[in-house]
N, C-alpha and C positions, 0 to 999 in steps of 0.2 A: 418029863411030867406026866403025871397021872391022867388018866380019863376025866375025874371027877374035876380036878382043879385045871384042865383045859376046857371043862363045859363052865365052871364058875369065871374062869377069865372071857369066854365068849359072852356068857351072859351081862357081866359088867360091861364090855364093851357095848354090847347094844343097848344097854341103859344109858348109857352117855353120849350116844353117837348124834349129831347136830342133828337141829331139827328142821327136815325140808320145807316145812310149812312156813317157819319163821322166815325162811329167805325167799318162798314165795311170797311173801305178805309183802317183804320190802323191795320186789320187783313189781309186784303191783302199784306200790306208792309210787314209784319213779314214773312207771308209764302216766297215773294219775297225774301225776307233776306236770307231766307232758302235756296232755290234755289242756289243765287249766293255762298251763304257758300259751298254748297256742290260741284260747279262747280271750285269753287278756289281751295278746297280740292283734286278735281280730277286734277287739271293742277300741284299742288304740287308734287303728285306722279309721274307724267311726265316731270317732270322739264326738265332732261337730257336724255330724250328717242329720241332720233336723228334718230336713227335706220343708219347710216351712211349717212344721208343726209344733207341738209345745215342747220344751226345752227341759232339761235338768232340773235350773234354775227355777223354774215356773211349779215344778212338782214334789222336788224331791222334798220329803220332812226329814231332816236329820236328826229332830228329838226321838222319835219313831226310830230310826237306824240304829240310834247309840243306845235305846233299851234293848233292840234286837242283841247290838253288840255285847252290851254287858249281861243278858242269858247266857250267850253259848260263852262267853269268857268264864261262866261261874261254873256252868255246866262242866269245863274243863278240868277246875278246882275240885269239884264235886268226885269226878272221875278218877281225880289224885287220890282223893280219901279213902273210895273204892278200894283202888290197889294198896294201898296202905294197909284197910282191914283184910285185902285177900292175904296178904304177905303175912299177915300176924294169924292166919286161919277162924279171923272172925265172921262166919258166914252171913250172920243177922248184918252185920255193920255193910258188907260186902252188897247185901241186897238191897239196905238203906238208903244207899250212898248211889245206887245204878238207878233205884227209883226216883230220887231227886233230878239226877242227870237226864234223866228220859222227861221227867215234868219240865226244865230248862228247857231241853229240844224241843217239845214240843210247844212249848209257849214261843220259840222264836220262831218257828213253822206257822204258828196262828199268824204274827205279826206280817211275814214277809206274804203270807196269803191276802194280808188284809192291805198293804202295800198293791199287790199285784191287781187286786178288784178295784181299787181306787185308780190306779193308772189307767187303766184299759177303762172306767168310767169317766176319765178326763179327756179319752181319746187318744192315749197313748200308748197303745197296746204294741205286741211284736213287731206286726205290719204295718205301723204308720209310718216309720223312716229305720235308716239303717241304725241309726243310735238305740232305739230302741229295741229294734229286734236283736243287737247284739248284746243290750244289756238284760232283756229276759233269758237270752241265751245262756250267758255266763253265771249269773243269779240262780237263775232257774235247776243251772247243774248243779250248784254248791249247794241248793235246797234239795236236788233229790239225792245228793249222798248224805245230808243228813236226818233225809227220811229212812235209807238203805241202813244208815246206824243207829238208828232207833230200834227197828225190826231186830238188827243183828243184838242189841243190848236186851231187848225184850227176849227173844231166843236164848239169849245164854244166860239170863237170869232163872228162867224157867229151868235151864238143864240144871243149875246150880242150887236150885231148890230141890230135885231129885235125888241129888248126890247126899251122902252121909257127912262128906268133907272135901274139904278143897284139895285136889290133885295136880299134879303138876301139868295134865292137860289143861284145866281149867285157868292154872292160872297163865298158861302160854296162850290161850284163849284170849282171855282179859287184856292180856300186854298188848296182843296186836289190836283188838278193840281200841285199847286206850290209846294207839300210834297214831289209827285211823281217826279219832276223835281230835287229838291234839293238831294232826293235819288239818282236817277241818277249820280249826279255828285260826291257823296259819293262813288259809287260804281267805279267810272271812277278813281279816285284819286287812290284806289286800286290798278285796273287795271296797270296804269301808273306805281307806286310804285314796285309793287308784279311782274308782267308779263312782262312789257319791263325794268324797271331799274333793275330789280332783276335778269333777264335772259342776262344780259352783263356784270353784274359786275364780 
C-alpha cells in the first residue's frame, strides 16, 4: 500500500472516530439521574414533615404549576424543530426555534421564581420545615439546571451565528443540548406528578 493511500486511510479513520464528548455527556446525564433520584428519595422521606406549619394543600397553586409545565413541555417541542432545521442546514430556522425555546424556558423560570417568592411570603421558606426544605432543594435544583441550559443555549446560538454553515461540531453540540433539555422535561414531569400532585392528594 502506498504512502498516500495509507495517509488517506488514516485520515478517513480519524474523521469517523466515535466522539468522546458524546460519551462523556451521556456519563454526565447518568450522574444527574443519580442526583435527582437522591433528591426525590429525600423528599419522599419528608413528605409529611410540616412541623406544624403550612402544608402543600394550603399553598400549592396547581393552575400556575400547570402553566409552568405547559411552557417547559412546549419548549421541548420547539427544540425538536430546531434540530430538524439543523439537519436540513437551515441556520435561520435553528436560530428562530432556539429563540422561541429560550423564551419558553425563561417564562418557566419566571413563574417558578414567583412561586418561590409567594411561598416564602406565606411563611413556607426552606427553613420552615423538613418538607419545605426538601421541596426547595429538589425544585430549585431543577430550576438551576434549566438556567444552565438557557445559558448553554445562548452561547451555542452565538456560536452558530458566527459560523457560515452548520458543521458536524455544531450538530453534535445541539444534539447534546437537546438531550439535556429533554432530560429536564422528564424530571419536571416527575416533579409535577410526585411533588405537586402527590402532595395534595
